[in-house]
C-alpha positions in Angstrom: 0.0 0.0 0.0 1.3 3.5 -0.8 2.1 5.9 2.0 -0.1 9.0 2.3 2.8 11.1 0.8 3.1 8.8 -2.2 -0.7 8.9 -2.7 -0.6 12.7 -2.6 2.2 12.9 -5.1 0.6 10.3 -7.4 -2.7 12.1 -7.3 -1.0 15.4 -8.2 0.9 13.9 -11.0 -2.2 12.4 -12.6 -4.2 15.6 -12.3 -1.4 17.7 -13.7 -0.8 15.2 -16.5 -4.5 15.1 -17.4 -4.5 18.8 -17.8 -1.1 19.4 -19.5 -0.4 16.1 -21.4 3.3 16.4 -20.6 5.5 14.5 -18.2 5.5 16.1 -14.7 8.7 17.0 -12.9 9.5 17.3 -9.2 10.0 21.1 -9.4 6.5 21.6 -10.8 5.0 19.4 -8.0 6.9 21.3 -5.3 5.0 24.5 -6.3 1.7 22.8 -5.4 0.3 24.4 -2.2 -0.7 21.1 -0.7 2.7 19.4 -1.3 5.0 20.7 1.4 8.1 18.7 0.3 11.4 19.6 -1.3 12.0 18.7 -5.0 14.6 16.2 -3.8 12.1 14.4 -1.5 9.5 14.4 -4.3 12.1 13.0 -6.8 12.8 10.1 -4.4 9.1 9.3 -4.0 8.6 9.5 -7.8 11.5 7.1 -8.3 9.8 4.7 -5.8 6.4 5.1 -7.5 8.1 4.3 -10.8 9.8 1.2 -9.4 6.5 0.0 -8.1 4.9 0.5 -11.5 2.6 3.4 -10.9 4.7 5.9 -13.0 6.6 5.9 -16.3 9.5 8.0 -17.3 10.1 8.4 -21.1 13.9 9.0 -20.5 16.2 9.8 -17.7 16.1 13.6 -17.8 12.3 13.8 -18.2 9.5 14.1 -15.7 7.1 11.2 -15.2 3.5 10.4 -16.2 1.1 7.7 -14.9 1.1 4.1 -16.0 -2.2 2.2 -16.4 -1.5 0.8 -12.9 -1.2 4.3 -11.6 -4.6 5.3 -13.1 -6.2 2.3 -11.7 -5.0 3.0 -8.2 -6.1 6.6 -8.6 -9.7 5.7 -9.7 -10.0 3.0 -7.0 -8.5 4.7 -4.0 -7.8 8.4 -4.6 -10.6 9.8 -6.7 -13.3 11.7 -4.8 -16.1 12.8 -7.0 -16.8 16.4 -6.4 -20.0 18.3 -7.2 -20.6 19.0 -10.9 -20.5 22.6 -11.7 -23.9 24.3 -12.0 -23.5 25.5 -15.6 -22.9 21.9 -16.8 -25.8 20.6 -14.7 -28.3 23.2 -16.1 -27.1 22.5 -19.6 -27.6 18.7 -19.2 -31.1 19.3 -17.7 -32.1 21.2 -20.8 -31.5 18.1 -22.9 -34.3 16.3 -21.1 -36.9 19.1 -21.2 -37.1 19.4 -25.0 -40.1 18.1 -26.9 -39.0 14.6 -27.9 -41.3 12.1 -29.5 -39.0 9.0 -29.6 -36.3 7.8 -27.3 -34.0 7.4 -30.3 -34.0 11.2 -30.4 -32.9 11.7 -26.9 -30.2 9.0 -27.2 -28.7 10.8 -30.2 -28.9 14.1 -28.3 -27.2 12.6 -25.2 -24.3 11.2 -27.4 -23.7 14.5 -29.1 -24.0 16.7 -26.0 -21.8 14.5 -23.8 -19.1 14.4 -26.5 -19.1 18.2 -26.6 -18.9 18.5 -22.8 -16.2 15.8 -22.3 -14.3 16.4 -25.5 -14.2 12.7 -25.9 -16.1 10.0 -27.9 -19.5 9.1 -26.4 -21.4 5.9 -27.0 -25.0 5.3 -26.1 -26.4 1.7 -26.3 -30.1 0.7 -26.3 -32.7 0.7 -25.1 -32.7 -3.1 -25.5 -35.7 -4.5 -27.4 -36.3 -7.5 -25.2 -36.8 -5.3 -22.1 -39.2 -2.9 -23.8 -43.0 -3.3 -23.3 -45.8 -2.5 -25.7 -47.8 0.6 -25.1 -50.3 0.4 -28.0 -51.0 -1.2 -31.4 -52.6 0.5 -34.4 -53.7 -1.0 -37.7 -53.7 1.4 -40.6 -55.6 0.0 -43.7 -53.9 0.4 -47.0 -56.6 -1.0 -49.2 -56.6 -4.2 -51.1 -56.7 -6.3 -47.9 -53.4 -4.9 -46.7 -52.6 -2.9 -43.6 -49.7 -1.7 -41.5 -49.5 -2.7 -37.8 -47.8 0.0 -35.8 -46.4 -1.2 -32.4 -45.3 1.5 -30.0 -43.2 0.6 -26.9 -43.0 2.3 -23.6 -39.6 3.7 -24.6 -41.1 5.4 -27.6 -39.7 3.0 -30.2 -42.0 2.3 -33.1 -42.0 -1.0 -35.1 -44.1 -1.4 -38.3 -45.3 -4.8 -39.6 -47.1 -5.3 -42.9 -50.2 -7.5 -42.5 -52.9 -8.9 -44.9 -56.6 -9.2 -44.2 -58.9 -11.7 -45.8 -61.2 -9.9 -48.2 -64.1 -11.4 -46.3 -63.1 -9.9 -43.0 -65.6 -7.1 -42.1 -64.5 -3.7 -40.9 -66.3 -4.3 -37.5 -64.1 -7.4 -37.0 -61.0 -5.4 -37.7 -62.0 -2.7 -35.2 -62.8 -5.4 -32.6 -59.4 -7.0 -33.2 -57.6 -3.7 -32.6 -59.6 -3.0 -29.4 -58.9 -6.5 -28.1 -55.2 -6.2 -28.9 -54.9 -2.9 -27.1 -56.8 -4.3 -24.1 -54.2 -7.1 -23.8 -50.9 -5.7 -24.9 -50.3 -2.8 -22.6 -47.3 -3.7 -20.4 -46.4 -6.9 -22.3 -42.7 -7.3 -23.1 -41.9 -7.5 -26.8 -40.1 -10.8 -26.2 -43.4 -12.3 -24.8 -45.7 -10.9 -27.4 -46.6 -14.1 -29.3 -47.1 -16.2 -26.1 -49.3 -13.6 -24.4 -51.4 -12.8 -27.4 -52.2 -16.4 -28.3 -52.8 -17.4 -24.7 -55.1 -14.5 -23.8 -56.7 -13.4 -27.1 -57.8 -16.6 -28.8 -60.7 -17.2 -26.5 -62.0 -13.7 -26.6 -61.6 -13.4 -30.4 -63.5 -16.7 -30.8 -66.5 -15.1 -29.0 -66.3 -11.6 -30.5 -65.1 -11.9 -34.1 -67.2 -13.6 -36.7 -64.3 -14.7 -38.9 -62.1 -16.1 -36.1 -59.7 -17.9 -38.3 -59.0 -14.7 -40.3 -58.4 -12.8 -37.1 -55.9 -15.4 -35.9 -54.1 -15.1 -39.2 -53.8 -11.3 -38.8 -52.6 -11.8 -35.2 -49.9 -14.2 -36.4 -48.6 -11.5 -38.7 -48.7 -8.8 -36.0 -46.5 -11.0 -33.9 -43.8 -11.1 -36.5 -41.8 -8.3 -35.0 -38.3 -8.5 -36.3 -35.5 -8.8 -33.8 -33.7 -5.5 -33.5 -30.0 -5.1 -32.9 -29.2 -3.1 -29.8 -29.2 0.5 -31.1 -25.8 2.3 -31.0 -25.4 6.0 -31.1 -22.0 7.6 -31.3 -21.1 11.2 -30.7 -17.8 12.9 -31.3 -15.9 10.0 -32.9 -13.5 12.6 -34.4 -12.7 13.9 -30.9 -10.2 11.0 -30.8 -8.0 12.8 -33.4 -7.9 15.9 -31.2 -6.1 14.1 -28.4 -2.3 14.5 -28.3 -2.0 10.7 -27.9 -3.7 10.2 -31.2 -2.3 12.9 -33.4 -0.7 10.1 -35.3 -3.6 9.1 -37.5 -2.1 5.6 -37.8 -2.5 5.2 -34.1 -6.1 6.4 -34.1 -7.3 4.6 -37.2 -7.8 1.1 -35.5 -10.0 2.8 -32.9 -12.0 4.7 -35.5 -12.4 1.5 -37.5 -13.7 -0.3 -34.4 -16.3 2.4 -33.9 -17.6 2.0 -37.4 -18.4 -1.7 -36.6 -21.7 -0.9 -34.8 -22.7 -4.5 -34.5 -19.5 -5.4 -32.5 -19.6 -2.4 -30.1 -22.1 -4.2 -27.8 -19.6 -7.1 -27.4 -16.7 -5.0 -25.9 -18.7 -2.2 -24.2 -18.7 -2.4 -20.4 -22.1 -3.3 -19.1 -22.1 -3.1 -15.3 -25.7 -3.5 -13.8 -25.1 -0.7 -11.3 -22.9 2.3 -10.8 -20.0 3.3 -13.0 -17.5 0.9 -14.5 -14.0 2.1 -15.6 -11.8 0.0 -17.9 -8.3 1.2 -18.3 -6.0 0.2 -21.1 -5.4 -3.5 -21.2 -8.5 -4.1 -19.1 -10.5 -3.5 -22.2 -11.7 -6.6 -24.1 -10.2 -5.6 -27.5 -6.6 -4.9 -28.4 -7.5 -1.7 -30.3 -8.3 0.0 -27.0 -5.1 -0.9 -25.2 -4.2 2.8 -24.8 -7.8 3.9 -24.0 -10.1 4.2 -21.1 -13.8 3.4 -21.3 -16.0 4.8 -18.5 -19.6 3.5 -18.7 -22.8 3.4 -16.7 -26.4 2.2 -17.1 -29.8 3.8 -17.4 -33.1 2.1 -16.4 -36.8 1.8 -17.1 -39.0 0.4 -14.4 -36.0 -0.4 -12.3 -34.6 -2.7 -15.0 -31.3 -1.7 -16.9 -32.3 -1.1 -20.5 -29.2 0.6 -21.9 -25.7 2.0 -21.3 -23.8 5.3 -21.8 -20.0 5.4 -22.1 -17.1 7.7 -22.7 -14.2 6.5 -24.7 -10.9 8.4 -24.7 -7.1 8.1 -23.9 -6.1 6.8 -20.5 -5.2 10.5 -19.8 -8.8 11.4 -19.2 -10.4 13.8 -16.7 -11.9 10.9 -14.7 -13.5 13.2 -12.1 -15.4 15.3 -14.6 -16.4 12.4 -16.9 -17.7 10.3 -14.0 -19.7 13.3 -12.6 -21.3 13.8 -16.0 -22.1 10.2 -16.5 -23.6 9.8 -13.1 -25.8 12.8 -13.6 -26.9 11.7 -17.1 -27.7 8.2 -16.0 -30.1 9.5 -13.4 -31.6 12.2 -15.7 -32.1 9.7 -18.6 -33.7 7.2 -16.2 -36.1 9.8 -15.0 -36.9 10.9 -18.6 -37.7 7.4 -19.7 -40.0 6.9 -16.7 -41.9 10.1 -17.6 -42.0 9.1 -21.2 -43.3 5.6 -20.5 -46.1 7.0 -18.3 -47.1 9.8 -20.7 -48.9 7.7 -23.2 
């Protein structure tokens, strides 16, 4: 375990390096008001921290900067999340007070706004289809025995399914089918749609619809909701190129290529059920992120995790500010989804 003095020096080095992106020397640290030690004492402690693997020195005459081990110790033991500044908080609140008709809109907005505030790349996943519940179904006739079934979930996602009606099915039967569907589907998870509709509607449709077989055929088509990949929204992908660590485009290119593969992001993205997860460097699941940090959290609907928000950047990241912003956004997005789900 590091001594209190070593912890103080390591914390100061990390915070200075995050801000300056240059190796930190003992003379610079000695000017800190809270570090009451001589440059010689600080150099000795820095040498010990380097020997223990918490610091790295590019060459003998240079200052030092944190290793991945140093960042991990800092996040786990030294970081104390302060209060987010009021201006940032008010700006984030404004995102969730806009007139928004679909959750996809707010997810895109969150990705873009957070990328601007953090100056990093932001990824928003979800909401997951299998956790969404149906809010209503509409059938829009197109003529010629065709219609579109519109399924709206509690997260605001809209699915459309093309269905066909028998030419002998009366308009009254169609209206009855829609009414019965809406009586039964409110609150039913998408993943349980077929089982629930067949179990609960067959008997009622047999009693209320003259052409029962035709109604069941329509019901079967309504249940053909295609499986949807977990939605991925990315904001500020180009922010990676603005970081000193990735001014070499060749070093940034593998990361940018990884972000273009939307279908694979869900596989390496941290998905803790609660709180904030921080993966630093080699802790990430893919080699392209060996020099990066991913900080992620979850958001919920009805107490159930339905999606994730994360910030991707170099290991030299302002962990304090990023974690403040993610914590605030997680709570705000959860509250927004709760209001949205109950509004319709």
